[in-house]
PyMOL commands that place a pseudoatom at each C-alpha (Angstrom):
pseudoatom trace, name=CA, resn=MET, resi=1, chain=A, elem=C, hetatm=0, pos=[-127.535, -46.297, 57.697]
pseudoatom trace, name=CA, resn=ILE, resi=2, chain=A, elem=C, hetatm=0, pos=[-125.649, -45.527, 60.872]
pseudoatom trace, name=CA, resn=LEU, resi=3, chain=A, elem=C, hetatm=0, pos=[-123.174, -48.070, 62.177]
pseudoatom trace, name=CA, resn=THR, resi=4, chain=A, elem=C, hetatm=0, pos=[-122.794, -48.673, 65.872]
pseudoatom trace, name=CA, resn=ASN, resi=5, chain=A, elem=C, hetatm=0, pos=[-119.404, -48.853, 67.512]
pseudoatom trace, name=CA, resn=GLY, resi=6, chain=A, elem=C, hetatm=0, pos=[-119.636, -52.660, 67.668]
pseudoatom trace, name=CA, resn=GLN, resi=7, chain=A, elem=C, hetatm=0, pos=[-120.418, -52.890, 63.947]
pseudoatom trace, name=CA, resn=ILE, resi=8, chain=A, elem=C, hetatm=0, pos=[-117.525, -50.609, 63.069]
pseudoatom trace, name=CA, resn=THR, resi=9, chain=A, elem=C, hetatm=0, pos=[-115.232, -52.822, 65.126]
pseudoatom trace, name=CA, resn=LYS, resi=10, chain=A, elem=C, hetatm=0, pos=[-116.395, -55.930, 63.232]
pseudoatom trace, name=CA, resn=VAL, resi=11, chain=A, elem=C, hetatm=0, pos=[-115.878, -54.228, 59.869]
pseudoatom trace, name=CA, resn=HIS, resi=12, chain=A, elem=C, hetatm=0, pos=[-112.389, -53.176, 60.958]
pseudoatom trace, name=CA, resn=ILE, resi=13, chain=A, elem=C, hetatm=0, pos=[-111.576, -56.757, 61.994]
pseudoatom trace, name=CA, resn=VAL, resi=14, chain=A, elem=C, hetatm=0, pos=[-112.725, -58.150, 58.629]
pseudoatom trace, name=CA, resn=ILE, resi=15, chain=A, elem=C, hetatm=0, pos=[-110.668, -55.583, 56.711]
pseudoatom trace, name=CA, resn=SER, resi=16, chain=A, elem=C, hetatm=0, pos=[-107.629, -56.357, 58.878]
pseudoatom trace, name=CA, resn=ASN, resi=17, chain=A, elem=C, hetatm=0, pos=[-108.124, -60.082, 58.262]
pseudoatom trace, name=CA, resn=VAL, resi=18, chain=A, elem=C, hetatm=0, pos=[-108.243, -59.531, 54.496]
pseudoatom trace, name=CA, resn=LYS, resi=19, chain=A, elem=C, hetatm=0, pos=[-105.032, -57.523, 54.576]
pseudoatom trace, name=CA, resn=MET, resi=20, chain=A, elem=C, hetatm=0, pos=[-103.248, -60.069, 56.780]
pseudoatom trace, name=CA, resn=TRP, resi=21, chain=A, elem=C, hetatm=0, pos=[-104.466, -62.963, 54.614]
pseudoatom trace, name=CA, resn=LEU, resi=22, chain=A, elem=C, hetatm=0, pos=[-103.210, -61.316, 51.429]
pseudoatom trace, name=CA, resn=ARG, resi=23, chain=A, elem=C, hetatm=0, pos=[-99.848, -60.342, 52.883]
pseudoatom trace, name=CA, resn=GLY, resi=24, chain=A, elem=C, hetatm=0, pos=[-99.411, -63.625, 54.743]
pseudoatom trace, name=CA, resn=THR, resi=25, chain=A, elem=C, hetatm=0, pos=[-100.309, -65.811, 51.790]
pseudoatom trace, name=CA, resn=PHE, resi=26, chain=A, elem=C, hetatm=0, pos=[-98.599, -63.920, 49.003]
pseudoatom trace, name=CA, resn=ASN, resi=27, chain=A, elem=C, hetatm=0, pos=[-96.073, -61.719, 50.883]
pseudoatom trace, name=CA, resn=ARG, resi=28, chain=A, elem=C, hetatm=0, pos=[-97.431, -58.758, 48.949]
pseudoatom trace, name=CA, resn=TYR, resi=29, chain=A, elem=C, hetatm=0, pos=[-100.692, -57.343, 47.692]
pseudoatom trace, name=CA, resn=PRO, resi=30, chain=A, elem=C, hetatm=0, pos=[-101.873, -58.658, 44.307]
pseudoatom trace, name=CA, resn=SER, resi=31, chain=A, elem=C, hetatm=0, pos=[-102.087, -56.351, 41.315]
pseudoatom trace, name=CA, resn=ASP, resi=32, chain=A, elem=C, hetatm=0, pos=[-105.328, -54.526, 40.582]
pseudoatom trace, name=CA, resn=LYS, resi=33, chain=A, elem=C, hetatm=0, pos=[-105.875, -56.894, 37.673]
pseudoatom trace, name=CA, resn=HIS, resi=34, chain=A, elem=C, hetatm=0, pos=[-106.181, -59.949, 39.955]
pseudoatom trace, name=CA, resn=LEU, resi=35, chain=A, elem=C, hetatm=0, pos=[-107.393, -58.362, 43.187]
pseudoatom trace, name=CA, resn=SER, resi=36, chain=A, elem=C, hetatm=0, pos=[-111.061, -59.203, 42.603]
pseudoatom trace, name=CA, resn=LYS, resi=37, chain=A, elem=C, hetatm=0, pos=[-110.258, -62.922, 42.240]
pseudoatom trace, name=CA, resn=TYR, resi=38, chain=A, elem=C, hetatm=0, pos=[-108.322, -62.942, 45.513]
pseudoatom trace, name=CA, resn=LEU, resi=39, chain=A, elem=C, hetatm=0, pos=[-111.157, -61.113, 47.258]
pseudoatom trace, name=CA, resn=ASP, resi=40, chain=A, elem=C, hetatm=0, pos=[-113.630, -63.656, 45.827]
pseudoatom trace, name=CA, resn=GLU, resi=41, chain=A, elem=C, hetatm=0, pos=[-111.555, -66.457, 47.360]
pseudoatom trace, name=CA, resn=PHE, resi=42, chain=A, elem=C, hetatm=0, pos=[-111.429, -64.660, 50.710]
pseudoatom trace, name=CA, resn=GLU, resi=43, chain=A, elem=C, hetatm=0, pos=[-115.202, -64.160, 50.592]
pseudoatom trace, name=CA, resn=PHE, resi=44, chain=A, elem=C, hetatm=0, pos=[-115.709, -67.857, 49.791]
pseudoatom trace, name=CA, resn=ARG, resi=45, chain=A, elem=C, hetatm=0, pos=[-113.571, -68.903, 52.756]
pseudoatom trace, name=CA, resn=PHE, resi=46, chain=A, elem=C, hetatm=0, pos=[-115.039, -66.277, 55.091]
pseudoatom trace, name=CA, resn=ASN, resi=47, chain=A, elem=C, hetatm=0, pos=[-118.636, -67.246, 54.316]
pseudoatom trace, name=CA, resn=ARG, resi=48, chain=A, elem=C, hetatm=0, pos=[-117.882, -70.912, 54.953]
pseudoatom trace, name=CA, resn=ARG, resi=49, chain=A, elem=C, hetatm=0, pos=[-115.645, -70.551, 57.990]
pseudoatom trace, name=CA, resn=GLY, resi=50, chain=A, elem=C, hetatm=0, pos=[-118.230, -72.274, 60.226]
pseudoatom trace, name=CA, resn=LYS, resi=51, chain=A, elem=C, hetatm=0, pos=[-118.645, -75.233, 57.856]
pseudoatom trace, name=CA, resn=LEU, resi=52, chain=A, elem=C, hetatm=0, pos=[-115.068, -76.385, 57.422]
pseudoatom trace, name=CA, resn=GLU, resi=53, chain=A, elem=C, hetatm=0, pos=[-116.059, -80.038, 56.991]
pseudoatom trace, name=CA, resn=THR, resi=54, chain=A, elem=C, hetatm=0, pos=[-117.791, -79.273, 53.660]
pseudoatom trace, name=CA, resn=ILE, resi=55, chain=A, elem=C, hetatm=0, pos=[-115.509, -76.581, 52.226]
pseudoatom trace, name=CA, resn=PHE, resi=56, chain=A, elem=C, hetatm=0, pos=[-113.314, -78.984, 50.239]
pseudoatom trace, name=CA, resn=ASP, resi=57, chain=A, elem=C, hetatm=0, pos=[-116.292, -80.834, 48.717]
pseudoatom trace, name=CA, resn=LYS, resi=58, chain=A, elem=C, hetatm=0, pos=[-117.960, -77.600, 47.624]
pseudoatom trace, name=CA, resn=LEU, resi=59, chain=A, elem=C, hetatm=0, pos=[-114.707, -76.242, 46.219]
pseudoatom trace, name=CA, resn=LEU, resi=60, chain=A, elem=C, hetatm=0, pos=[-114.152, -79.471, 44.271]
pseudoatom trace, name=CA, resn=ASP, resi=61, chain=A, elem=C, hetatm=0, pos=[-117.715, -79.354, 42.888]
pseudoatom trace, name=CA, resn=ARG, resi=62, chain=A, elem=C, hetatm=0, pos=[-117.200, -75.787, 41.692]
pseudoatom trace, name=CA, resn=CYS, resi=63, chain=A, elem=C, hetatm=0, pos=[-113.885, -76.678, 40.048]
pseudoatom trace, name=CA, resn=ILE, resi=64, chain=A, elem=C, hetatm=0, pos=[-115.507, -79.557, 38.168]
pseudoatom trace, name=CA, resn=GLN, resi=65, chain=A, elem=C, hetatm=0, pos=[-118.432, -77.442, 36.970]
pseudoatom trace, name=CA, resn=ARG, resi=66, chain=A, elem=C, hetatm=0, pos=[-116.203, -74.707, 35.518]
pseudoatom trace, name=CA, resn=THR, resi=67, chain=A, elem=C, hetatm=0, pos=[-114.677, -74.803, 32.056]
pseudoatom trace, name=CA, resn=THR, resi=68, chain=A, elem=C, hetatm=0, pos=[-110.918, -75.007, 31.903]
pseudoatom trace, name=CA, resn=ILE, resi=69, chain=A, elem=C, hetatm=0, pos=[-108.825, -72.083, 30.727]
pseudoatom trace, name=CA, resn=THR, resi=70, chain=A, elem=C, hetatm=0, pos=[-105.386, -71.989, 29.204]
pseudoatom trace, name=CA, resn=LEU, resi=71, chain=A, elem=C, hetatm=0, pos=[-102.385, -70.276, 30.731]
pseudoatom trace, name=CA, resn=ALA, resi=72, chain=A, elem=C, hetatm=0, pos=[-102.551, -67.618, 28.016]
pseudoatom trace, name=CA, resn=GLU, resi=73, chain=A, elem=C, hetatm=0, pos=[-106.184, -66.862, 28.941]
pseudoatom trace, name=CA, resn=LEU, resi=74, chain=A, elem=C, hetatm=0, pos=[-105.231, -66.694, 32.604]
pseudoatom trace, name=CA, resn=LYS, resi=75, chain=A, elem=C, hetatm=0, pos=[-102.452, -64.202, 31.932]
pseudoatom trace, name=CA, resn=ALA, resi=76, chain=A, elem=C, hetatm=0, pos=[-104.616, -62.048, 29.641]
for i in range(1, 76): cmd.bond("trace and resi %d" % i, "trace and resi %d" % (i + 1))
show_as sticks, trace
zoom trace
């Protein structure tokens, strides 16, 4: 698969947005242990950026459907 110049530019913009979001939100990059969770959140927000009116409802539904975890499990 060969990327065109326009596609490379879009990929670069997305990567830059991820880096700015992580540094802007947390003032540092997360550890390797938690990086995948932060990237999952970015992906969730990125994929729903055009549907901002439903993002809170969908997030709330997903929180309700998940089982709760303790602080010890979160830190493990």
